[in-house]
C-alpha positions as CSV (number, residue, x, y, z in Angstrom):
1,X,64.9,14.1,11.8
2,X,67.5,11.5,10.9
3,X,68.8,10.9,7.3
4,X,66.9,7.6,7.2
5,X,63.7,9.4,8.1
6,X,64.3,12.0,5.4
7,X,65.0,9.4,2.7
8,X,62.2,7.0,3.7
9,X,60.1,5.7,0.8
10,X,56.8,6.5,2.5
11,X,54.7,5.2,-0.4
12,X,56.3,1.7,-0.1
13,X,56.1,1.9,3.7
14,X,52.4,2.7,3.6
15,X,51.8,-0.2,1.2
16,X,53.5,-2.6,3.7
17,X,51.6,-1.2,6.6
18,X,48.3,-1.4,4.7
19,X,48.9,-5.1,3.9
20,X,50.1,-6.0,7.4
21,X,47.2,-4.3,9.1
22,X,44.8,-6.4,7.0
23,X,45.9,-9.1,9.5
24,X,44.6,-6.8,12.2
25,X,41.3,-6.5,10.3
26,X,41.0,-10.2,10.2
27,X,41.9,-10.4,13.9
28,X,39.0,-8.1,14.6
29,X,36.6,-9.6,12.2
30,X,37.1,-13.2,13.3
31,X,37.0,-12.2,17.0
32,X,33.8,-10.1,16.5
33,X,31.9,-12.6,14.3
34,X,30.9,-14.6,17.3
35,X,29.0,-11.5,18.7
36,X,25.4,-12.1,17.4
37,X,25.7,-15.8,16.7
38,X,25.5,-17.0,20.4
39,X,21.7,-17.4,20.2
40,X,22.1,-19.5,17.0
41,X,24.9,-21.6,18.6
42,X,22.9,-22.2,21.8
43,X,19.7,-23.1,19.9
44,X,21.3,-25.3,17.2
45,X,23.6,-27.2,19.5
46,X,21.5,-27.2,22.7
47,X,24.1,-25.4,24.8
48,X,23.7,-24.2,28.4
49,X,25.4,-21.1,29.7
50,X,28.7,-22.8,30.7
51,X,29.0,-24.8,27.5
52,X,28.0,-21.7,25.4
53,X,30.9,-19.8,27.1
54,X,33.3,-22.6,26.2
55,X,32.1,-23.0,22.7
56,X,32.0,-19.2,22.0
57,X,35.5,-18.9,23.4
58,X,37.0,-21.9,21.5
59,X,38.8,-19.4,19.3
60,X,40.9,-18.2,22.2
61,X,43.0,-21.3,23.1
62,X,43.9,-21.4,19.4
63,X,44.9,-17.7,19.7
64,X,47.2,-18.5,22.6
65,X,48.8,-21.4,20.6
66,X,49.0,-19.3,17.4
67,X,50.6,-16.4,19.2
68,X,53.1,-18.7,20.9
69,X,54.0,-20.6,17.7
70,X,54.0,-17.6,15.5
71,X,56.8,-15.9,17.4
72,X,59.1,-18.9,17.1
73,X,58.1,-19.7,13.5
74,X,58.7,-16.0,12.6
75,X,62.3,-16.4,13.7
76,X,62.7,-19.7,11.8
77,X,60.6,-19.1,8.6
78,X,60.1,-15.4,8.5
79,X,57.4,-12.9,9.3
80,X,55.8,-12.9,5.9
81,X,55.7,-16.7,5.7
82,X,53.7,-16.9,8.9
83,X,51.3,-14.2,7.9
84,X,50.6,-16.1,4.6
85,X,49.9,-19.3,6.6
86,X,47.6,-17.3,8.9
87,X,45.6,-16.0,5.8
88,X,45.1,-19.6,4.6
89,X,43.8,-20.6,8.1
90,X,41.4,-17.7,8.1
91,X,39.8,-18.9,4.9
92,X,39.5,-22.5,5.8
93,X,38.2,-21.9,9.3
94,X,35.5,-19.4,8.1
95,X,34.1,-22.0,5.7
96,X,34.3,-24.8,8.3
97,X,32.7,-22.8,11.2
98,X,29.7,-21.8,9.1
99,X,29.2,-25.4,8.0
100,X,29.7,-27.1,11.4
101,X,26.8,-29.4,12.5
102,X,28.0,-30.1,16.1
103,X,29.4,-28.0,18.9
104,X,32.7,-30.0,18.8
105,X,33.1,-29.5,15.0
106,X,32.4,-25.7,15.5
107,X,34.9,-25.5,18.3
108,X,37.6,-27.2,16.2
109,X,37.0,-24.7,13.4
110,X,37.1,-21.7,15.7
111,X,40.3,-23.1,17.3
112,X,41.8,-23.2,13.8
113,X,40.7,-19.6,13.3
114,X,42.2,-18.7,16.7
115,X,45.6,-20.0,15.5
116,X,45.4,-17.5,12.6
117,X,44.2,-14.7,14.9
118,X,47.0,-15.3,17.4
119,X,49.6,-15.3,14.7
120,X,48.3,-12.0,13.2
121,X,47.9,-10.4,16.6
122,X,51.6,-10.6,17.3
123,X,53.2,-10.5,13.9
124,X,51.5,-7.6,12.2
125,X,52.6,-5.0,14.8
126,X,56.1,-6.6,15.0
127,X,56.5,-6.6,11.2
128,X,55.3,-3.0,11.0
129,X,57.8,-1.9,13.7
130,X,60.6,-3.5,11.8
131,X,60.1,-1.6,8.6
132,X,59.1,1.9,9.7
133,X,61.0,5.0,10.8
134,X,61.2,5.6,14.6
135,X,59.5,8.9,14.5
136,X,56.4,7.3,12.8
137,X,56.5,3.8,14.3
138,X,53.9,4.5,17.0
139,X,51.4,6.0,14.6
140,X,51.9,3.4,11.9
141,X,51.8,0.6,14.4
142,X,48.6,2.1,15.9
143,X,46.9,1.5,12.6
144,X,46.8,-2.1,13.6
145,X,44.4,-1.4,16.4
146,X,42.3,0.8,14.1
147,X,42.1,-2.1,11.7
148,X,41.2,-4.5,14.6
149,X,38.3,-2.3,15.6
150,X,37.4,-1.8,12.0
151,X,37.3,-5.6,11.7
152,X,35.0,-5.7,14.7
153,X,32.8,-3.0,13.2
154,X,32.8,-4.9,9.9
155,X,31.7,-8.0,11.7
156,X,29.0,-6.2,13.7
157,X,27.7,-4.4,10.6
158,X,27.7,-7.5,8.5
159,X,25.9,-9.4,11.3
160,X,23.4,-6.6,11.6
161,X,22.6,-6.6,7.9
162,X,22.2,-10.4,7.9
163,X,20.0,-10.3,11.0
164,X,17.8,-7.6,9.3
165,X,17.7,-9.5,6.1
166,X,16.6,-12.7,7.8
167,X,14.5,-11.1,10.6
168,X,16.4,-13.1,13.2
169,X,19.8,-14.7,13.5
170,X,17.9,-18.0,13.6
171,X,16.0,-17.5,10.4
172,X,17.2,-18.9,7.1
173,X,18.5,-16.9,4.1
174,X,19.8,-18.5,0.9
175,X,19.1,-22.0,2.4
176,X,20.9,-21.6,5.7
177,X,20.4,-19.8,9.1
178,X,21.7,-16.2,9.2
179,X,24.1,-17.0,12.0
180,X,26.0,-19.5,9.7
181,X,26.4,-16.8,7.0
182,X,27.9,-14.5,9.7
183,X,30.9,-16.9,9.6
184,X,31.0,-17.7,5.9
185,X,31.4,-14.0,4.9
186,X,34.7,-13.9,6.7
187,X,36.3,-15.8,3.8
188,X,36.0,-12.7,1.6
189,X,38.5,-10.4,3.5
190,X,40.7,-13.4,4.2
191,X,41.2,-14.0,0.5
192,X,42.0,-10.3,0.0
193,X,44.6,-10.6,2.8
194,X,46.2,-13.6,1.3
195,X,46.5,-12.0,-2.2
196,X,47.9,-8.7,-0.8
197,X,50.7,-10.5,1.1
198,X,52.2,-11.5,-2.3
199,X,53.2,-7.9,-2.8
200,X,55.2,-7.2,0.4
201,X,58.8,-8.1,1.2
202,X,60.2,-10.1,4.2
203,X,61.3,-8.1,7.2
204,X,64.9,-6.9,6.8
205,X,65.7,-7.7,10.4
206,X,64.7,-11.3,9.9
207,X,66.9,-11.4,6.7
208,X,69.9,-10.0,8.6
209,X,69.4,-12.5,11.4
210,X,69.5,-15.3,8.8
211,X,72.6,-13.9,7.2
212,X,70.8,-13.0,4.0
213,X,72.5,-9.6,3.7
214,X,72.0,-9.0,0.0
215,X,68.2,-9.5,0.4
216,X,68.2,-7.3,3.5
217,X,70.1,-4.5,1.7
218,X,67.7,-4.7,-1.2
219,X,64.6,-4.3,1.1
220,X,66.3,-1.5,3.2
221,X,67.2,0.3,0.0
222,X,63.6,0.3,-1.1
223,X,62.6,1.5,2.4
224,X,65.2,4.1,3.2
225,X,67.3,4.7,0.1
226,X,70.8,3.5,-1.1
227,X,72.8,5.8,1.2
228,X,71.1,4.7,4.5
229,X,70.6,1.0,3.7
230,X,74.1,-0.2,4.6
231,X,74.2,1.8,7.8
232,X,70.9,0.5,9.0
233,X,71.9,-3.1,8.0
234,X,75.0,-2.7,10.1
235,X,73.1,-1.5,13.1
236,X,70.8,-4.4,12.9
237,X,73.7,-6.9,12.5
238,X,75.5,-5.3,15.5
239,X,72.4,-5.6,17.7
240,X,72.1,-9.4,17.1
241,X,74.2,-11.8,19.0
242,X,76.9,-13.2,16.7
243,X,77.2,-16.6,18.3
244,X,73.7,-18.0,17.9
245,X,70.4,-17.8,16.3
246,X,67.5,-16.3,18.3
247,X,65.9,-18.8,20.7
248,X,63.8,-19.0,23.9
249,X,67.0,-19.0,25.9
250,X,67.4,-15.3,25.1
251,X,64.5,-14.5,27.4
252,X,66.7,-15.4,30.4
253,X,69.2,-13.2,32.2
254,X,72.6,-15.1,31.9
255,X,73.5,-13.8,35.4
256,X,70.5,-15.1,37.2
257,X,69.0,-17.7,34.9
258,X,65.6,-16.1,35.4
259,X,63.4,-14.4,32.8
260,X,64.4,-10.8,32.2
261,X,62.4,-8.0,33.7
262,X,61.3,-6.8,30.2
263,X,59.6,-10.2,29.5
264,X,57.5,-9.9,32.7
265,X,56.6,-6.3,31.7
266,X,55.4,-7.6,28.4
267,X,53.4,-10.4,30.1
268,X,51.9,-7.8,32.5
269,X,50.8,-5.5,29.7
270,X,49.2,-8.4,27.8
271,X,47.3,-9.8,30.8
272,X,46.0,-6.4,32.0
273,X,44.8,-5.5,28.6
274,X,42.4,-8.5,28.9
275,X,41.6,-8.3,32.6
276,X,39.8,-5.0,32.1
277,X,37.1,-7.0,30.4
278,X,37.1,-5.4,26.9
279,X,36.4,-8.6,25.0
280,X,33.3,-9.3,27.0
281,X,31.9,-6.2,25.2
282,X,33.4,-7.4,21.8
283,X,32.3,-11.0,22.1
284,X,29.1,-10.8,24.2
285,X,27.9,-7.2,23.5
286,X,24.6,-8.5,22.0
287,X,24.0,-10.8,25.0
288,X,24.9,-8.0,27.4
289,X,22.4,-5.5,26.0
290,X,19.7,-8.1,25.7
291,X,20.3,-9.0,29.4
292,X,19.4,-5.4,30.4
293,X,16.2,-5.3,28.3
294,X,17.2,-4.4,24.7
295,X,15.5,-6.2,21.8
296,X,17.8,-8.2,19.5
297,X,17.5,-5.5,16.9
298,X,18.4,-2.8,19.4
299,X,21.3,-4.9,20.7
300,X,22.8,-5.4,17.2
301,X,22.5,-1.6,16.5
302,X,24.0,-0.7,19.8
303,X,27.0,-2.9,19.1
304,X,27.6,-1.2,15.7
305,X,27.5,2.3,17.5
306,X,29.9,1.1,20.1
307,X,32.4,-0.2,17.5
308,X,32.1,3.0,15.4
309,X,33.0,5.1,18.4
310,X,35.9,2.8,19.1
311,X,37.3,3.3,15.6
312,X,37.1,7.1,16.2
313,X,39.0,6.7,19.5
314,X,41.7,4.6,17.7
315,X,42.2,7.4,15.2
316,X,42.7,9.9,18.1
317,X,45.3,7.5,19.6
318,X,47.1,7.3,16.2
319,X,47.4,11.1,16.2
320,X,48.7,11.3,19.8
321,X,50.9,8.3,20.4
322,X,54.1,9.7,18.8
323,X,53.5,13.1,20.4
324,X,52.2,12.3,23.9
325,X,54.0,8.9,24.2
326,X,52.9,5.4,25.1
327,X,53.1,5.6,28.9
328,X,50.8,8.7,29.4
329,X,48.1,7.2,27.2
330,X,48.2,3.9,29.2
331,X,47.8,5.9,32.4
332,X,44.9,8.0,31.1
333,X,43.2,4.8,29.9
334,X,43.7,2.9,33.1
335,X,42.2,5.7,35.2
336,X,39.3,6.4,32.8
337,X,38.4,2.7,32.5
338,X,38.4,2.2,36.3
339,X,35.9,5.1,36.6
340,X,33.6,4.1,33.7
341,X,33.7,0.4,34.7
342,X,32.8,1.4,38.2
343,X,29.9,3.4,36.9
344,X,28.6,0.4,34.9
345,X,28.9,-1.8,38.0
346,X,26.9,0.7,40.0
347,X,24.2,1.0,37.4
348,X,23.8,-2.8,37.3
349,X,23.3,-2.9,41.1
350,X,20.2,-0.7,40.6
351,X,18.3,-3.2,38.3
352,X,15.6,-5.7,39.2
353,X,15.1,-9.2,37.8
354,X,11.8,-9.4,35.8
355,X,11.0,-12.7,34.0
356,X,14.6,-13.8,34.2
357,X,16.1,-10.6,32.8
358,X,17.8,-7.6,34.5
359,X,15.7,-4.5,33.9
360,X,17.3,-1.1,34.7
361,X,15.5,2.1,35.7
362,X,15.6,4.5,32.7
363,X,18.3,6.7,34.2
364,X,20.5,3.7,35.1
365,X,20.0,2.3,31.6
366,X,21.3,5.6,30.2
367,X,24.2,5.7,32.6
368,X,25.2,2.1,31.7
369,X,25.0,2.9,28.0
370,X,27.1,6.1,28.2
371,X,29.6,4.4,30.5
372,X,29.9,1.4,28.3
373,X,30.5,3.6,25.2
374,X,33.0,5.8,27.1
375,X,34.8,2.7,28.5
376,X,35.3,1.2,25.0
377,X,36.4,4.6,23.7
378,X,39.0,4.9,26.5
379,X,40.3,1.4,25.9
380,X,40.8,2.1,22.2
381,X,42.4,5.5,23.0
382,X,45.0,3.7,25.2
383,X,45.4,0.0,26.0
384,X,43.9,-1.2,22.8
385,X,46.6,0.2,20.4
386,X,49.4,1.0,22.8
387,X,49.8,-2.5,24.2
388,X,50.3,-3.9,20.7
389,X,52.7,-1.0,19.8
390,X,54.8,-1.6,22.9
391,X,54.9,-5.4,22.3
392,X,56.1,-4.8,18.8
393,X,58.9,-2.5,19.7
394,X,60.0,-2.9,23.3
395,X,61.9,-6.2,23.0
396,X,65.5,-6.4,21.7
397,X,66.0,-7.8,18.2
398,X,67.6,-11.0,19.6
399,X,64.6,-12.0,21.7
400,X,61.7,-10.3,19.8
401,X,60.2,-13.4,18.3
402,X,60.5,-15.4,21.5
403,X,59.2,-12.7,23.8
404,X,56.3,-12.0,21.5
405,X,55.5,-15.7,21.6
406,X,55.3,-15.6,25.4
407,X,53.5,-12.3,25.7
408,X,51.0,-13.2,23.0
409,X,50.2,-16.6,24.6
410,X,49.7,-14.8,27.9
411,X,47.4,-12.2,26.3
412,X,45.2,-14.8,24.7
413,X,45.1,-17.1,27.8
414,X,43.9,-14.1,29.8
415,X,41.3,-13.4,27.1
416,X,40.1,-17.0,27.3
417,X,39.8,-16.9,31.1
418,X,37.7,-13.7,31.0
419,X,35.6,-14.5,27.9
420,X,34.8,-18.1,28.7
421,X,33.7,-17.3,32.2
422,X,31.4,-14.4,31.4
423,X,28.2,-16.3,30.5
424,X,28.6,-18.3,33.8
425,X,29.4,-15.1,35.7
426,X,26.4,-13.3,34.2
427,X,24.0,-16.0,35.4
428,X,25.6,-16.8,38.8
429,X,27.4,-13.6,40.0
430,X,25.6,-10.8,38.1
431,X,26.8,-8.0,35.9
432,X,27.7,-5.8,38.9
433,X,30.2,-8.3,40.3
434,X,31.7,-9.0,36.9
435,X,32.2,-5.3,36.1
436,X,33.4,-4.5,39.6
437,X,36.2,-7.0,39.0
438,X,37.1,-5.4,35.7
439,X,37.2,-2.0,37.3
440,X,39.5,-3.3,40.0
441,X,41.9,-4.7,37.4
442,X,41.9,-1.3,35.5
443,X,42.8,0.5,38.8
444,X,45.7,-2.0,39.4
445,X,46.9,-1.5,35.8
446,X,47.5,2.2,36.5
447,X,49.9,1.2,39.3
448,X,51.6,-1.3,37.0
449,X,52.3,1.2,34.3
450,X,53.5,3.8,36.8
451,X,56.0,1.4,38.3
452,X,57.0,-0.9,35.5
453,X,56.6,0.6,32.0
454,X,59.4,2.6,30.3
455,X,58.6,5.1,27.6
456,X,59.8,4.1,24.1
457,X,58.6,7.1,22.0
458,X,61.1,8.2,19.3
459,X,63.7,5.5,19.8
460,X,64.9,3.2,17.1
461,X,64.6,-0.6,17.8
462,X,68.4,-0.8,18.1
463,X,68.5,2.2,20.5
464,X,66.2,0.3,22.9
465,X,68.6,-2.6,23.2
466,X,69.7,-1.4,26.6
């Protein structure tokens, strides 16, 4: 254990992590709120499968833009400033989405929410990685994924309660359909996020990069004590290029003029995390279970169970990530997801279409249910938290903001491609084909990690510069 780790003010660090990961909670809540509202959207706005997919996924282009812009704005304005802006967008978009009276208006509101989600998705783990000791960084950064899934669970639970209160997502409560309230209630945790951000400091690495050494030393002193603060500030200063401010040019290798290998690794991690299909479960879980014969009530309840198991898996990942390492967890997850997704695809091939719905034999229904829960648990044991931890810590200080912008945009673009196509794929290709594709991507991701990903466990951000 280093001197900095011994002197770390863990109370202050835990406060910062708790506030930053509220951004993860909002990421999950905003992403999961759509699950359970698709019937209301289709009925209210008269949407077919293709347009429902585009409308329900309108959050995601905003996420890609938000992630890309947040990385650069974080280098220009600061990590905390961008998170405050995201909190404001969370509040405004929640109120707008619930009040929308056309598909276009709703899509605009969700695009705005996406900008906030994208910003929170890349900045919360990066901010945490910049204020925590190396020996705890993996565990503390993993709390982000726990909060994302907790947000998804919160959205699923809230939607379930509103659905039960109204009797259907289409029925009215308090003068408006239940599905509209499923968006409006998002404003409550968003306000809490905004208020809590008033109590945390700016990242010391941003302050050093801007030459604000006195402020950086003050923050580092609160984090690691007066003896260690000057040394850490010096390490950060030395790791930053002295001749220019961070920019997109830092992503290129000066010798070749091409993007550095580490940037492509970040993009690969971001894309594979989505191509295994996890957000189909998060965004369309209700639709998925209704498609195989569940009632609306059963589908809502199943989604809550799935999200609760996922939270448990994230907690296990938190306990393992700084002991086992990032790379082994990714490999375990890739292999496990390839198997469970393959089992789901097989189960769906055994169903028959009755009155327009896929009906599975009882044993295949059980297999699909167990495989789906296991798949979500494996994702949240591995790729869910580990991808965000790696993106927050693997890039050198000089390029971190720019690299996060590119990787975050790639992640959300891949998310949009998978999520927007699912309703169409469900109707035209079938569940077996869709899940067979996700299983194939999981198998390829195993090879990618084996060949391309380097372990970062236990290293400080400055030690990873090479």
